[in-house]
C-alpha positions as CSV (number, residue, x, y, z in Angstrom):
1,M,-40.4,-10.4,42.1
2,T,-40.7,-8.6,38.8
3,I,-38.8,-5.6,37.5
4,T,-40.5,-4.0,34.7
5,Q,-39.7,-1.1,32.1
6,P,-43.0,0.3,31.1
7,E,-44.4,0.5,27.8
8,T,-41.7,-1.9,26.2
9,A,-42.3,-4.6,23.9
10,I,-40.9,-8.1,24.5
11,K,-39.4,-9.7,21.7
12,E,-38.4,-13.1,23.6
13,S,-37.6,-14.3,27.1
14,D,-34.8,-16.4,28.8
15,E,-34.7,-18.2,31.8
16,V,-31.1,-17.4,32.5
17,Y,-30.7,-19.2,35.8
18,P,-33.5,-22.0,37.1
19,G,-36.3,-19.2,38.2
20,V,-34.6,-16.1,36.9
21,I,-36.5,-15.0,33.7
22,L,-35.2,-12.2,31.5
23,D,-37.4,-10.5,28.9
24,I,-35.6,-8.7,25.7
25,G,-37.1,-6.2,24.0
26,Y,-36.7,-5.3,20.0
27,D,-33.6,-3.1,21.0
28,C,-31.7,-6.0,22.6
29,D,-32.1,-4.4,26.0
30,I,-33.7,-6.0,29.2
31,V,-36.9,-5.2,29.6
32,R,-38.4,-7.1,32.5
33,V,-36.7,-9.5,35.2
34,E,-39.1,-12.0,37.1
35,I,-37.8,-13.9,39.6
36,L,-40.0,-16.8,40.7
37,S,-40.1,-17.7,44.3
38,A,-37.6,-14.6,45.1
39,S,-37.3,-15.2,49.1
40,K,-35.8,-18.6,48.1
41,V,-33.6,-18.2,44.7
42,V,-31.8,-14.6,45.5
43,S,-30.2,-16.4,48.4
44,K,-28.8,-19.0,45.8
45,L,-27.6,-16.5,43.0
46,P,-24.3,-16.0,42.0
47,E,-23.2,-12.1,43.1
48,T,-24.1,-10.0,39.6
49,Q,-23.2,-7.0,38.6
50,A,-25.5,-4.5,36.7
51,V,-25.6,-0.9,35.1
52,V,-28.9,0.6,34.8
53,G,-29.6,4.3,33.3
54,E,-26.3,4.6,31.2
């Protein structure tokens, strides 16, 4: 599963949890979230809260 903010350049990527990759833009915002084997990984992730569109 991949969630992408369109038309934003990626500066770096970081695997923050096994199978969960965050792509960071030049403005230090998260521009893409990729979850490899999402149906298997999501149930193992710790609960996380995020604010979108503030």
